[in-house]
Biopython code that builds the backbone (N, CA, C, O; Angstrom):
import numpy as np
from Bio.PDB.StructureBuilder import StructureBuilder

atoms = [
    (1, "MET", "N", (0.838, -1.176, 0.000)),
    (1, "MET", "CA", (0.000, 0.000, 0.000)),
    (1, "MET", "C", (0.889, 1.248, 0.000)),
    (1, "MET", "O", (1.659, 1.445, 0.940)),
    (2, "PRO", "N", (0.802, 2.075, -1.006)),
    (2, "PRO", "CA", (1.684, 3.230, -1.068)),
    (2, "PRO", "C", (1.359, 4.314, -0.029)),
    (2, "PRO", "O", (2.211, 5.154, 0.260)),
    (3, "GLN", "N", (0.158, 4.309, 0.529)),
    (3, "GLN", "CA", (-0.190, 5.322, 1.511)),
    (3, "GLN", "C", (0.610, 5.150, 2.802)),
    (3, "GLN", "O", (0.808, 6.116, 3.539)),
    (4, "LEU", "N", (1.071, 3.928, 3.079)),
    (4, "LEU", "CA", (1.791, 3.669, 4.316)),
    (4, "LEU", "C", (3.283, 3.922, 4.185)),
    (4, "LEU", "O", (4.006, 3.821, 5.176)),
    (5, "ASN", "N", (3.762, 4.243, 3.002)),
    (5, "ASN", "CA", (5.178, 4.497, 2.788)),
    (5, "ASN", "C", (5.467, 5.974, 3.065)),
    (5, "ASN", "O", (5.038, 6.829, 2.291)),
    (6, "PRO", "N", (6.185, 6.300, 4.154)),
    (6, "PRO", "CA", (6.413, 7.703, 4.494)),
    (6, "PRO", "C", (7.554, 8.359, 3.724)),
    (6, "PRO", "O", (7.772, 9.563, 3.865)),
    (7, "THR", "N", (8.277, 7.609, 2.925)),
    (7, "THR", "CA", (9.467, 8.147, 2.265)),
    (7, "THR", "C", (9.180, 9.365, 1.396)),
    (7, "THR", "O", (9.910, 10.348, 1.525)),
    (8, "PRO", "N", (8.183, 9.381, 0.530)),
    (8, "PRO", "CA", (8.018, 10.571, -0.316)),
    (8, "PRO", "C", (7.551, 11.808, 0.436)),
    (8, "PRO", "O", (7.793, 12.923, -0.027)),
    (9, "TRP", "N", (6.893, 11.652, 1.573)),
    (9, "TRP", "CA", (6.302, 12.791, 2.258)),
    (9, "TRP", "C", (7.064, 13.233, 3.497)),
    (9, "TRP", "O", (6.787, 14.305, 4.034)),
    (10, "PHE", "N", (8.007, 12.443, 3.958)),
    (10, "PHE", "CA", (8.694, 12.784, 5.197)),
    (10, "PHE", "C", (9.525, 14.058, 5.047)),
    (10, "PHE", "O", (9.465, 14.938, 5.906)),
    (11, "MET", "N", (10.296, 14.166, 3.969)),
    (11, "MET", "CA", (11.113, 15.368, 3.774)),
    (11, "MET", "C", (10.233, 16.605, 3.553)),
    (11, "MET", "O", (10.594, 17.700, 3.985)),
    (12, "THR", "N", (9.105, 16.448, 2.898)),
    (12, "THR", "CA", (8.188, 17.571, 2.717)),
    (12, "THR", "C", (7.670, 18.045, 4.069)),
    (12, "THR", "O", (7.584, 19.250, 4.310)),
    (13, "ALA", "N", (7.327, 17.122, 4.941)),
    (13, "ALA", "CA", (6.832, 17.485, 6.269)),
    (13, "ALA", "C", (7.923, 18.155, 7.094)),
    (13, "ALA", "O", (7.651, 19.125, 7.802)),
    (14, "VAL", "N", (9.148, 17.657, 7.016)),
    (14, "VAL", "CA", (10.255, 18.232, 7.787)),
    (14, "VAL", "C", (10.577, 19.642, 7.291)),
    (14, "VAL", "O", (10.778, 20.548, 8.100)),
    (15, "VAL", "N", (10.628, 19.835, 5.994)),
    (15, "VAL", "CA", (10.942, 21.154, 5.446)),
    (15, "VAL", "C", (9.827, 22.144, 5.768)),
    (15, "VAL", "O", (10.105, 23.295, 6.104)),
    (16, "THR", "N", (8.585, 21.718, 5.670)),
    (16, "THR", "CA", (7.465, 22.593, 6.002)),
    (16, "THR", "C", (7.508, 22.990, 7.474)),
    (16, "THR", "O", (7.301, 24.158, 7.803)),
    (17, "TRP", "N", (7.772, 22.044, 8.353)),
    (17, "TRP", "CA", (7.860, 22.331, 9.787)),
    (17, "TRP", "C", (9.002, 23.300, 10.058)),
    (17, "TRP", "O", (8.850, 24.219, 10.862)),
    (18, "ALA", "N", (10.142, 23.111, 9.402)),
    (18, "ALA", "CA", (11.292, 23.990, 9.611)),
    (18, "ALA", "C", (10.981, 25.410, 9.142)),
    (18, "ALA", "O", (11.351, 26.375, 9.811)),
    (19, "ILE", "N", (10.315, 25.546, 8.018)),
    (19, "ILE", "CA", (9.958, 26.878, 7.522)),
    (19, "ILE", "C", (9.025, 27.581, 8.498)),
    (19, "ILE", "O", (9.192, 28.763, 8.796)),
    (20, "ILE", "N", (8.052, 26.844, 8.985)),
    (20, "ILE", "CA", (7.092, 27.449, 9.916)),
    (20, "ILE", "C", (7.783, 27.847, 11.217)),
    (20, "ILE", "O", (7.553, 28.946, 11.720)),
    (21, "MET", "N", (8.615, 26.984, 11.764)),
    (21, "MET", "CA", (9.247, 27.265, 13.045)),
    (21, "MET", "C", (10.354, 28.310, 12.957)),
    (21, "MET", "O", (10.496, 29.127, 13.867)),
    (22, "LEU", "N", (11.127, 28.302, 11.899)),
    (22, "LEU", "CA", (12.282, 29.191, 11.822)),
    (22, "LEU", "C", (11.985, 30.532, 11.175)),
    (22, "LEU", "O", (12.599, 31.535, 11.537)),
    (23, "LEU", "N", (11.077, 30.574, 10.245)),
    (23, "LEU", "CA", (10.833, 31.822, 9.522)),
    (23, "LEU", "C", (9.521, 32.493, 9.907)),
    (23, "LEU", "O", (9.505, 33.688, 10.201)),
    (24, "LEU", "N", (8.445, 31.759, 9.911)),
    (24, "LEU", "CA", (7.137, 32.380, 10.106)),
    (24, "LEU", "C", (6.793, 32.647, 11.568)),
    (24, "LEU", "O", (6.174, 33.664, 11.879)),
    (25, "LYS", "N", (7.183, 31.755, 12.459)),
    (25, "LYS", "CA", (6.801, 31.930, 13.859)),
    (25, "LYS", "C", (7.417, 33.182, 14.478)),
    (25, "LYS", "O", (6.687, 33.934, 15.124)),
    (26, "PRO", "N", (8.718, 33.454, 14.322)),
    (26, "PRO", "CA", (9.242, 34.707, 14.887)),
    (26, "PRO", "C", (8.602, 35.950, 14.270)),
    (26, "PRO", "O", (8.408, 36.954, 14.954)),
    (27, "THR", "N", (8.278, 35.883, 12.994)),
    (27, "THR", "CA", (7.628, 37.014, 12.346)),
    (27, "THR", "C", (6.238, 37.233, 12.921)),
    (27, "THR", "O", (5.838, 38.373, 13.159)),
    (28, "MET", "N", (5.506, 36.165, 13.144)),
    (28, "MET", "CA", (4.154, 36.287, 13.676)),
    (28, "MET", "C", (4.172, 36.773, 15.128)),
    (28, "MET", "O", (3.265, 37.492, 15.546)),
    (29, "LEU", "N", (5.188, 36.392, 15.895)),
    (29, "LEU", "CA", (5.243, 36.809, 17.294)),
    (29, "LEU", "C", (5.557, 38.294, 17.436)),
    (29, "LEU", "O", (5.265, 38.883, 18.477)),
    (30, "GLN", "N", (6.142, 38.911, 16.414)),
    (30, "GLN", "CA", (6.465, 40.327, 16.480)),
    (30, "GLN", "C", (5.255, 41.210, 16.180)),
    (30, "GLN", "O", (5.273, 42.402, 16.487)),
    (31, "LEU", "N", (4.226, 40.652, 15.597)),
    (31, "LEU", "CA", (3.054, 41.441, 15.262)),
    (31, "LEU", "C", (2.252, 41.769, 16.518)),
    (31, "LEU", "O", (2.143, 40.957, 17.437)),
    (32, "HIS", "N", (1.707, 42.952, 16.532)),
    (32, "HIS", "CA", (0.887, 43.390, 17.659)),
    (32, "HIS", "C", (-0.531, 43.626, 17.150)),
    (32, "HIS", "O", (-0.713, 44.064, 16.014)),
    (33, "PRO", "N", (-1.514, 43.347, 17.957)),
    (33, "PRO", "CA", (-2.888, 43.592, 17.503)),
    (33, "PRO", "C", (-3.126, 45.087, 17.315)),
    (33, "PRO", "O", (-2.569, 45.911, 18.041)),
    (34, "MET", "N", (-3.943, 45.423, 16.348)),
    (34, "MET", "CA", (-4.222, 46.825, 16.064)),
    (34, "MET", "C", (-5.022, 47.477, 17.189)),
    (34, "MET", "O", (-4.757, 48.621, 17.557)),
    (35, "ALA", "N", (-5.978, 46.769, 17.726)),
    (35, "ALA", "CA", (-6.788, 47.299, 18.819)),
    (35, "ALA", "C", (-6.745, 46.292, 19.970)),
    (35, "ALA", "O", (-7.410, 45.258, 19.912)),
    (36, "PRO", "N", (-5.966, 46.590, 21.014)),
    (36, "PRO", "CA", (-5.912, 45.652, 22.134)),
    (36, "PRO", "C", (-7.272, 45.532, 22.807)),
    (36, "PRO", "O", (-8.064, 46.473, 22.753)),
    (37, "PRO", "N", (-7.557, 44.423, 23.426)),
    (37, "PRO", "CA", (-8.862, 44.245, 24.073)),
    (37, "PRO", "C", (-9.075, 45.265, 25.182)),
    (37, "PRO", "O", (-8.164, 45.576, 25.950)),
    (38, "ASN", "N", (-10.278, 45.767, 25.247)),
    (38, "ASN", "CA", (-10.636, 46.781, 26.230)),
    (38, "ASN", "C", (-11.555, 46.148, 27.265)),
    (38, "ASN", "O", (-12.716, 45.866, 26.970)),
    (39, "PRO", "N", (-11.051, 45.922, 28.469)),
    (39, "PRO", "CA", (-11.929, 45.321, 29.480)),
    (39, "PRO", "C", (-12.995, 46.331, 29.907)),
    (39, "PRO", "O", (-12.686, 47.444, 30.333)),
    (40, "SER", "N", (-14.228, 45.922, 29.785)),
    (40, "SER", "CA", (-15.315, 46.830, 30.163)),
    (40, "SER", "C", (-15.764, 46.526, 31.583)),
    (40, "SER", "O", (-15.701, 45.388, 32.049)),
    (41, "THR", "N", (-16.210, 47.556, 32.244)),
    (41, "THR", "CA", (-16.677, 47.387, 33.617)),
    (41, "THR", "C", (-18.180, 47.192, 33.674)),
    (41, "THR", "O", (-18.734, 46.995, 34.755)),
    (42, "GLN", "N", (-18.851, 47.242, 32.531)),
    (42, "GLN", "CA", (-20.302, 47.070, 32.516)),
    (42, "GLN", "C", (-20.634, 45.593, 32.642)),
    (42, "GLN", "O", (-19.971, 44.733, 32.062)),
    (43, "SER", "N", (-21.671, 45.324, 33.411)),
    (43, "SER", "CA", (-22.121, 43.948, 33.535)),
    (43, "SER", "C", (-23.120, 43.652, 32.422)),
    (43, "SER", "O", (-23.940, 44.496, 32.061)),
    (44, "VAL", "N", (-23.037, 42.481, 31.907)),
    (44, "VAL", "CA", (-23.920, 42.086, 30.826)),
    (44, "VAL", "C", (-25.082, 41.307, 31.422)),
    (44, "VAL", "O", (-24.888, 40.318, 32.129)),
    (45, "SER", "N", (-26.299, 41.771, 31.124)),
    (45, "SER", "CA", (-27.461, 41.045, 31.625)),
    (45, "SER", "C", (-27.954, 40.122, 30.515)),
    (45, "SER", "O", (-28.181, 40.546, 29.382)),
    (46, "LEU", "N", (-28.110, 38.880, 30.862)),
    (46, "LEU", "CA", (-28.568, 37.888, 29.907)),
    (46, "LEU", "C", (-30.031, 37.567, 30.177)),
    (46, "LEU", "O", (-30.422, 37.304, 31.314)),
    (47, "SER", "N", (-30.821, 37.592, 29.136)),
    (47, "SER", "CA", (-32.219, 37.227, 29.304)),
    (47, "SER", "C", (-32.429, 35.819, 28.744)),
    (47, "SER", "O", (-31.832, 35.439, 27.736)),
    (48, "HIS", "N", (-33.274, 35.070, 29.406)),
    (48, "HIS", "CA", (-33.520, 33.708, 28.982)),
    (48, "HIS", "C", (-34.584, 33.677, 27.898)),
    (48, "HIS", "O", (-35.526, 34.469, 27.918)),
    (49, "TRP", "N", (-34.433, 32.781, 26.976)),
    (49, "TRP", "CA", (-35.428, 32.609, 25.930)),
    (49, "TRP", "C", (-36.517, 31.675, 26.441)),
    (49, "TRP", "O", (-36.257, 30.711, 27.160)),
    (50, "THR", "N", (-37.711, 31.986, 26.055)),
    (50, "THR", "CA", (-38.810, 31.072, 26.393)),
    (50, "THR", "C", (-39.166, 30.289, 25.144)),
    (50, "THR", "O", (-39.661, 30.847, 24.165)),
    (51, "TRP", "N", (-38.914, 29.014, 25.188)),
    (51, "TRP", "CA", (-39.172, 28.135, 24.052)),
    (51, "TRP", "C", (-40.478, 27.386, 24.304)),
    (51, "TRP", "O", (-40.746, 26.912, 25.408)),
    (52, "THR", "N", (-41.248, 27.300, 23.287)),
    (52, "THR", "CA", (-42.466, 26.502, 23.393)),
    (52, "THR", "C", (-42.166, 25.111, 22.880)),
    (52, "THR", "O", (-41.981, 24.910, 21.680)),
    (53, "TRP", "N", (-42.118, 24.175, 23.767)),
    (53, "TRP", "CA", (-41.811, 22.796, 23.407)),
    (53, "TRP", "C", (-43.117, 22.030, 23.188)),
    (53, "TRP", "O", (-43.996, 22.001, 24.049)),
    (54, "HIS", "N", (-43.210, 21.433, 22.047)),
    (54, "HIS", "CA", (-44.427, 20.699, 21.725)),
    (54, "HIS", "C", (-44.152, 19.220, 21.733)),
    (54, "HIS", "O", (-45.056, 18.423, 21.484)),
]
sb = StructureBuilder()
sb.init_structure("model")
sb.init_model(0)
sb.init_chain("A")
sb.init_seg("    ")
for serial, (resi, resn, name, xyz) in enumerate(atoms, 1):
    if name == "N":
        sb.init_residue(resn, " ", resi, " ")
    sb.init_atom(name, np.array(xyz, "f"), 0.0, 1.0, " ", f" {name:<3s}", serial, name[0])
structure = sb.get_structure()
């Protein structure tokens, strides 16, 4: 069964993992969100739905 042979895909997986870990991850960690989360002091009141069960 050729699906169980990891030889053709192993190097592709290793190279992809290396690119993600060495190049993309440090770049992504340097990015800052445009609008940081704003903690609100208002309490949220939740109303319950009334469902008619038949």
